OpenMM code with the backbone's topology and positions (N, CA, C; nanometers):
from openmm import Vec3, app, unit

residues = "MET SER GLU TYR ILE LEU VAL HIS LEU THR THR SER SER GLU VAL GLU ALA LYS LYS ILE ILE ARG PHE LEU LEU ASP LYS LYS LEU ILE ALA CYS ALA THR ILE ILE PRO ASN VAL THR SER LEU TYR LEU TRP LYS GLY GLU ILE GLU GLU GLU THR GLU VAL GLU VAL GLN LEU LYS THR LYS ASP ILE LEU PHE ASP LYS VAL ARG SER LEU ILE GLU LYS HIS HIS SER TYR GLN THR PRO GLN ILE LEU LYS ILE PRO ILE SER SER ALA ASN LYS ALA TYR LEU LYS TRP ILE ASP ASP SER LEU LEU VAL GLY LEU".split()
positions = [
    Vec3(-0.3016, 19.3508, 5.8806),
    Vec3(-0.2790, 19.2599, 6.0022),
    Vec3(-0.3105, 19.1148, 5.9501),
    Vec3(-0.2399, 19.0286, 6.0025),
    Vec3(-0.2537, 18.8958, 5.9850),
    Vec3(-0.3697, 18.8539, 6.0599),
    Vec3(-0.4456, 18.7765, 6.0105),
    Vec3(-0.5428, 18.6801, 6.0681),
    Vec3(-0.5018, 18.5855, 6.1630),
    Vec3(-0.3935, 18.5215, 6.1317),
    Vec3(-0.3301, 18.4136, 6.2215),
    Vec3(-0.2052, 18.4735, 6.2763),
    Vec3(-0.1726, 18.4234, 6.4082),
    Vec3(-0.0509, 18.4673, 6.4705),
    Vec3(0.0020, 18.3492, 6.5619),
    Vec3(0.1366, 18.3815, 6.5863),
    Vec3(0.2129, 18.2948, 6.6671),
    Vec3(0.2243, 18.3897, 6.7875),
    Vec3(0.1975, 18.3186, 6.9039),
    Vec3(0.2129, 18.3873, 7.0265),
    Vec3(0.3618, 18.3155, 7.1104),
    Vec3(0.4403, 18.4054, 7.1371),
    Vec3(0.5637, 18.3487, 7.1964),
    Vec3(0.5900, 18.3878, 7.3411),
    Vec3(0.6048, 18.2916, 7.4120),
    Vec3(0.6333, 18.3364, 7.5675),
    Vec3(0.7206, 18.2140, 7.6152),
    Vec3(0.7932, 18.2660, 7.7320),
    Vec3(0.8684, 18.1808, 7.8258),
    Vec3(0.7981, 18.1464, 7.9415),
    Vec3(0.8457, 18.0343, 8.0042),
    Vec3(0.7871, 17.9846, 8.1447),
    Vec3(0.9214, 17.9560, 8.2020),
    Vec3(0.8903, 17.9300, 8.3447),
    Vec3(0.9847, 17.8835, 8.4307),
    Vec3(1.0033, 17.7288, 8.4266),
    Vec3(0.9303, 17.6615, 8.3736),
    Vec3(0.9383, 17.5261, 8.3664),
    Vec3(0.8517, 17.4636, 8.2604),
    Vec3(0.8855, 17.3256, 8.2340),
    Vec3(0.8106, 17.2709, 8.1293),
    Vec3(0.6604, 17.2258, 8.1867),
    Vec3(0.6580, 17.2128, 8.3244),
    Vec3(0.5292, 17.1831, 8.4013),
    Vec3(0.4397, 17.3106, 8.3831),
    Vec3(0.4844, 17.4331, 8.4229),
    Vec3(0.4316, 17.5474, 8.4157),
    Vec3(0.3445, 17.5728, 8.2496),
    Vec3(0.4593, 17.5359, 8.1393),
    Vec3(0.4213, 17.5621, 8.0158),
    Vec3(0.3135, 17.4591, 7.9810),
    Vec3(0.3207, 17.3507, 8.0114),
    Vec3(0.2036, 17.2390, 7.9800),
    Vec3(0.0846, 17.2759, 8.0571),
    Vec3(0.0815, 17.3389, 8.1599),
    Vec3(-0.0465, 17.3963, 8.2540),
    Vec3(-0.1026, 17.4976, 8.1585),
    Vec3(-0.0252, 17.5919, 8.1243),
    Vec3(-0.0869, 17.6943, 8.0575),
    Vec3(-0.1571, 17.6450, 7.9297),
    Vec3(-0.0589, 17.5661, 7.8439),
    Vec3(-0.0894, 17.5276, 7.7115),
    Vec3(-0.2375, 17.4274, 7.7369),
    Vec3(-0.2501, 17.3384, 7.8238),
    Vec3(-0.3529, 17.2408, 7.8108),
    Vec3(-0.4673, 17.3614, 7.8466),
    Vec3(-0.4585, 17.4450, 7.9314),
    Vec3(-0.5700, 17.5351, 7.9750),
    Vec3(-0.6212, 17.6066, 7.8639),
    Vec3(-0.5308, 17.6692, 7.7575),
    Vec3(-0.5794, 17.7248, 7.6517),
    Vec3(-0.6198, 17.6072, 7.5359),
    Vec3(-0.5735, 17.5123, 7.5117),
    Vec3(-0.6282, 17.4281, 7.4349),
    Vec3(-0.7689, 17.3674, 7.4953),
    Vec3(-0.8059, 17.3635, 7.6090),
    Vec3(-0.9302, 17.2917, 7.6686),
    Vec3(-1.0215, 17.4063, 7.6345),
    Vec3(-0.9874, 17.5443, 7.6356),
    Vec3(-1.0984, 17.6420, 7.6001),
    Vec3(-1.0910, 17.6951, 7.4414),
    Vec3(-1.0168, 17.6207, 7.3830),
    Vec3(-0.9931, 17.6332, 7.2264),
    Vec3(-0.9685, 17.7554, 7.1839),
    Vec3(-0.8703, 17.8448, 7.2630),
    Vec3(-0.8207, 17.9191, 7.2230),
    Vec3(-0.6942, 17.9402, 7.1498),
    Vec3(-0.6310, 17.8120, 7.1534),
    Vec3(-0.5076, 17.7954, 7.0570),
    Vec3(-0.5409, 17.6643, 6.9830),
    Vec3(-0.4669, 17.6268, 6.8752),
    Vec3(-0.4901, 17.5155, 6.8048),
    Vec3(-0.3896, 17.4191, 6.8456),
    Vec3(-0.2505, 17.4654, 6.8698),
    Vec3(-0.1366, 17.3781, 6.9261),
    Vec3(-0.0311, 17.4727, 6.9829),
    Vec3(0.0681, 17.3972, 7.0184),
    Vec3(0.1958, 17.4786, 7.0970),
    Vec3(0.2858, 17.3791, 7.0679),
    Vec3(0.4174, 17.4356, 7.0688),
    Vec3(0.5399, 17.4085, 7.0614),
    Vec3(0.6213, 17.4201, 7.2105),
    Vec3(0.6711, 17.3384, 7.2612),
    Vec3(0.7674, 17.3578, 7.3889),
    Vec3(0.9069, 17.3352, 7.3489),
    Vec3(0.9936, 17.4486, 7.3774),
    Vec3(1.1166, 17.4205, 7.3438),
    Vec3(1.2005, 17.4260, 7.4904),
    Vec3(1.2324, 17.3208, 7.5578),
    Vec3(1.3021, 17.3348, 7.6991),
    Vec3(1.4370, 17.3853, 7.6808),
    Vec3(1.4731, 17.4160, 7.7985),
    Vec3(1.6352, 17.4651, 7.8396),
    Vec3(1.6879, 17.5529, 7.7609),
    Vec3(1.6236, 17.6788, 7.7386),
    Vec3(1.6713, 17.7815, 7.6530),
    Vec3(1.7228, 17.8742, 7.7792),
    Vec3(1.8448, 17.9555, 7.7493),
    Vec3(1.9039, 18.0193, 7.8450),
    Vec3(1.8680, 18.1726, 7.8197),
    Vec3(1.8330, 18.2256, 7.9156),
    Vec3(1.7654, 18.3889, 7.8852),
    Vec3(1.8520, 18.4946, 7.9776),
    Vec3(1.9066, 18.5928, 7.9204),
    Vec3(1.9732, 18.6749, 8.0201),
    Vec3(1.9036, 18.8350, 7.9745),
    Vec3(1.8940, 18.8950, 8.0994),
    Vec3(1.7910, 19.0125, 8.0592),
    Vec3(1.8485, 19.0966, 8.1982),
    Vec3(1.7777, 19.2073, 8.1912),
    Vec3(1.7972, 19.3127, 8.3033),
    Vec3(1.6715, 19.3297, 8.3887),
    Vec3(1.6919, 19.3118, 8.4917),
    Vec3(1.5649, 19.2953, 8.6084),
    Vec3(1.6162, 19.4007, 8.7434),
    Vec3(1.5507, 19.4949, 8.7543),
    Vec3(1.5698, 19.5878, 8.8591),
    Vec3(1.7150, 19.6423, 8.8579),
    Vec3(1.7661, 19.6582, 8.7517),
    Vec3(1.9155, 19.7167, 8.7366),
    Vec3(2.0116, 19.6032, 8.7448),
    Vec3(1.9826, 19.4984, 8.7569),
    Vec3(2.0839, 19.3983, 8.7596),
    Vec3(2.0665, 19.2904, 8.6258),
    Vec3(2.1988, 19.2477, 8.5827),
    Vec3(2.1831, 19.1247, 8.4631),
    Vec3(2.1484, 18.9852, 8.5255),
    Vec3(2.0460, 18.9166, 8.4813),
    Vec3(2.0153, 18.8026, 8.5497),
    Vec3(2.0024, 18.7063, 8.4207),
    Vec3(2.0296, 18.5857, 8.4852),
    Vec3(2.0418, 18.4515, 8.3662),
    Vec3(1.9699, 18.3667, 8.4304),
    Vec3(1.8854, 18.2919, 8.3421),
    Vec3(1.7965, 18.1970, 8.4078),
    Vec3(1.7478, 18.0876, 8.2993),
    Vec3(1.7580, 17.9632, 8.3310),
    Vec3(1.6946, 17.8565, 8.2270),
    Vec3(1.5660, 17.8702, 8.2127),
    Vec3(1.5022, 17.8758, 8.0921),
    Vec3(1.3580, 17.8837, 8.0762),
    Vec3(1.3113, 17.8120, 8.0000),
    Vec3(1.1829, 17.7780, 7.9467),
    Vec3(1.1132, 17.6899, 7.8626),
    Vec3(1.0598, 17.7761, 7.7456),
    Vec3(1.0924, 17.7633, 7.6190),
    Vec3(1.0179, 17.8691, 7.5161),
    Vec3(0.8943, 17.8057, 7.4598),
    Vec3(0.7761, 17.8879, 7.4549),
    Vec3(0.6536, 17.8226, 7.4173),
    Vec3(0.6166, 17.9171, 7.2882),
    Vec3(0.5639, 17.8374, 7.1893),
    Vec3(0.5175, 17.8812, 7.0567),
    Vec3(0.3537, 17.8527, 7.0626),
    Vec3(0.2536, 17.9369, 7.0514),
    Vec3(0.1184, 17.8947, 7.0519),
    Vec3(0.0686, 17.9424, 6.8883),
    Vec3(-0.0025, 17.8706, 6.8344),
    Vec3(-0.0715, 17.8976, 6.7129),
    Vec3(-0.1947, 17.9301, 6.7359),
    Vec3(-0.2558, 18.0484, 6.6826),
    Vec3(-0.4035, 18.0985, 6.7084),
    Vec3(-0.4487, 18.1929, 6.6101),
    Vec3(-0.5433, 18.2679, 6.6398),
    Vec3(-0.5917, 18.3658, 6.5469),
    Vec3(-0.5846, 18.4946, 6.6126),
    Vec3(-0.5702, 18.6036, 6.5494),
    Vec3(-0.5624, 18.7462, 6.6051),
    Vec3(-0.6662, 18.7733, 6.7023),
    Vec3(-0.7790, 18.7364, 6.6474),
    Vec3(-0.9080, 18.7943, 6.7123),
    Vec3(-0.9168, 18.6993, 6.8505),
    Vec3(-0.8137, 18.6048, 6.8902),
    Vec3(-0.8282, 18.5505, 7.0248),
    Vec3(-0.7178, 18.5969, 7.1067),
    Vec3(-0.6383, 18.6714, 7.0412),
    Vec3(-0.5097, 18.7250, 7.1330),
    Vec3(-0.5288, 18.7904, 7.2501),
    Vec3(-0.6190, 18.8695, 7.2849),
    Vec3(-0.6655, 18.9379, 7.3905),
    Vec3(-0.7194, 18.8406, 7.5085),
    Vec3(-0.7856, 18.7466, 7.4813),
    Vec3(-0.8335, 18.6368, 7.5992),
    Vec3(-0.6953, 18.5678, 7.6114),
    Vec3(-0.6216, 18.5149, 7.5100),
    Vec3(-0.5023, 18.4348, 7.5357),
    Vec3(-0.4133, 18.5087, 7.6045),
    Vec3(-0.3849, 18.6165, 7.5920),
    Vec3(-0.2956, 18.7130, 7.6608),
    Vec3(-0.3249, 18.7101, 7.8147),
    Vec3(-0.4506, 18.7780, 7.8208),
    Vec3(-0.5267, 18.7706, 7.9645),
    Vec3(-0.5079, 18.6482, 8.0556),
    Vec3(-0.5428, 18.5231, 7.9754),
    Vec3(-0.5401, 18.3775, 8.0633),
    Vec3(-0.3860, 18.3572, 8.0862),
    Vec3(-0.3058, 18.3811, 7.9924),
    Vec3(-0.1501, 18.3572, 8.0284),
    Vec3(-0.1159, 18.4363, 8.1231),
    Vec3(-0.1344, 18.5652, 8.1601),
    Vec3(-0.1017, 18.6477, 8.2572),
    Vec3(-0.1605, 18.6129, 8.3922),
    Vec3(-0.2702, 18.5619, 8.3811),
    Vec3(-0.3404, 18.5164, 8.5172),
    Vec3(-0.2753, 18.3634, 8.5760),
    Vec3(-0.2300, 18.2891, 8.4641),
    Vec3(-0.2108, 18.1761, 8.5319),
    Vec3(-0.0474, 18.1394, 8.5211),
    Vec3(0.0308, 18.2675, 8.4926),
    Vec3(0.1844, 18.2710, 8.4696),
    Vec3(0.2404, 18.3114, 8.6051),
    Vec3(0.3696, 18.2493, 8.6528),
    Vec3(0.4226, 18.2590, 8.7528),
    Vec3(0.5054, 18.4124, 8.7562),
    Vec3(0.5290, 18.4424, 8.6500),
    Vec3(0.6295, 18.5691, 8.6550),
    Vec3(0.5232, 18.6876, 8.6747),
    Vec3(0.6171, 18.7807, 8.7473),
    Vec3(0.5524, 18.9059, 8.7635),
    Vec3(0.5287, 18.9698, 8.6386),
    Vec3(0.6197, 18.9688, 8.5402),
    Vec3(0.6174, 19.0234, 8.4062),
    Vec3(0.6478, 18.9516, 8.2960),
    Vec3(0.5560, 18.8528, 8.2562),
    Vec3(0.5790, 18.7464, 8.1667),
    Vec3(0.5905, 18.8315, 8.0225),
    Vec3(0.6764, 18.7561, 7.9421),
    Vec3(0.6904, 18.7868, 7.7977),
    Vec3(0.5855, 18.7254, 7.7159),
    Vec3(0.4932, 18.8021, 7.6583),
    Vec3(0.3867, 18.7528, 7.5665),
    Vec3(0.3956, 18.8233, 7.4335),
    Vec3(0.4395, 18.7697, 7.3501),
    Vec3(0.4669, 18.8521, 7.2020),
    Vec3(0.3630, 18.8175, 7.1162),
    Vec3(0.3016, 18.8877, 7.0361),
    Vec3(0.2203, 18.8358, 6.9173),
    Vec3(0.2870, 18.8552, 6.7914),
    Vec3(0.3229, 18.7650, 6.7181),
    Vec3(0.3735, 18.7549, 6.5847),
    Vec3(0.2981, 18.7286, 6.4662),
    Vec3(0.2642, 18.8012, 6.3693),
    Vec3(0.1801, 18.7899, 6.2677),
    Vec3(0.2506, 18.6715, 6.1934),
    Vec3(0.1615, 18.5638, 6.1583),
    Vec3(0.1947, 18.4724, 6.0302),
    Vec3(0.1602, 18.5332, 5.9020),
    Vec3(0.2502, 18.5725, 5.8223),
    Vec3(0.2324, 18.6211, 5.6952),
    Vec3(0.1898, 18.5122, 5.5995),
    Vec3(0.2221, 18.4148, 5.5953),
    Vec3(0.2226, 18.3066, 5.4889),
    Vec3(0.1928, 18.1532, 5.5702),
    Vec3(0.0998, 18.0915, 5.5264),
    Vec3(0.1173, 17.9404, 5.5410),
    Vec3(0.0554, 17.8588, 5.4459),
    Vec3(0.0678, 17.7407, 5.4686),
    Vec3(-0.0196, 17.6485, 5.3701),
    Vec3(-0.1517, 17.6494, 5.3851),
    Vec3(-0.2465, 17.6342, 5.3154),
    Vec3(-0.3764, 17.6589, 5.3433),
    Vec3(-0.4148, 17.5273, 5.4254),
    Vec3(-0.3932, 17.4114, 5.4106),
    Vec3(-0.4379, 17.3144, 5.4948),
    Vec3(-0.4198, 17.3531, 5.6416),
    Vec3(-0.2888, 17.3936, 5.6657),
    Vec3(-0.2886, 17.4097, 5.8127),
    Vec3(-0.3592, 17.5372, 5.8736),
    Vec3(-0.3807, 17.6311, 5.7833),
    Vec3(-0.4516, 17.7403, 5.8407),
    Vec3(-0.6103, 17.6831, 5.8659),
    Vec3(-0.6617, 17.5904, 5.7599),
    Vec3(-0.8017, 17.5363, 5.7772),
    Vec3(-0.7700, 17.4593, 5.9121),
    Vec3(-0.6911, 17.3843, 5.9391),
    Vec3(-0.6960, 17.3098, 6.0775),
    Vec3(-0.6915, 17.3877, 6.1952),
    Vec3(-0.6309, 17.4909, 6.1862),
    Vec3(-0.6116, 17.5963, 6.3010),
    Vec3(-0.7614, 17.6507, 6.3144),
    Vec3(-0.8408, 17.6875, 6.1915),
    Vec3(-0.9827, 17.7347, 6.2025),
    Vec3(-1.0620, 17.6351, 6.2585),
    Vec3(-1.0450, 17.5094, 6.2195),
    Vec3(-1.1375, 17.3953, 6.2822),
    Vec3(-1.1174, 17.3644, 6.4284),
    Vec3(-0.9744, 17.3944, 6.4625),
    Vec3(-0.9547, 17.3733, 6.6260),
    Vec3(-0.9868, 17.4638, 6.7076),
    Vec3(-1.0152, 17.5902, 6.6835),
    Vec3(-1.0406, 17.6943, 6.7501),
    Vec3(-1.2095, 17.7212, 6.7676),
    Vec3(-1.2262, 17.7814, 6.9222),
    Vec3(-1.3450, 17.8471, 6.9457),
    Vec3(-1.4242, 17.9191, 6.8341),
    Vec3(-1.3406, 17.9965, 6.7798),
    Vec3(-1.4165, 18.0983, 6.6534),
    Vec3(-1.4266, 18.0172, 6.5288),
    Vec3(-1.3754, 17.8880, 6.5102),
    Vec3(-1.3846, 17.8212, 6.4067),
    Vec3(-1.5035, 17.7297, 6.4189),
    Vec3(-1.5752, 17.7172, 6.5626),
    Vec3(-1.6847, 17.6451, 6.5556),
    Vec3(-1.8206, 17.7035, 6.4824),
] * unit.nanometer
topology = app.Topology()
chain = topology.addChain("A")
for resn in residues:
    res = topology.addResidue(resn, chain)
    for name in ("N", "CA", "C"):
        topology.addAtom(name, app.Element.getBySymbol(name[0]), res)
């Protein structure tokens, strides 16, 4: 299992994405986030095909913090069933990983 992870989620708006990101940054649970606005999502919901414009979010953190990150996203997210995916980072440059370590609560 990778020590470092990317957490991928979608939100209803950039405002919601920034609210969640700032909360997690303030708690030192993520080192940084990337926001990708205006993605189109098509999905099945209650037997119907739905189409929505969403905001994609990528969070960089460590696996040891994932349960806290997921729990806080679920608490502050507007969706009944938010997408929260944990993606292992199999390789990265050492300076970047050190920066993640130095930015997080567990790195203190």
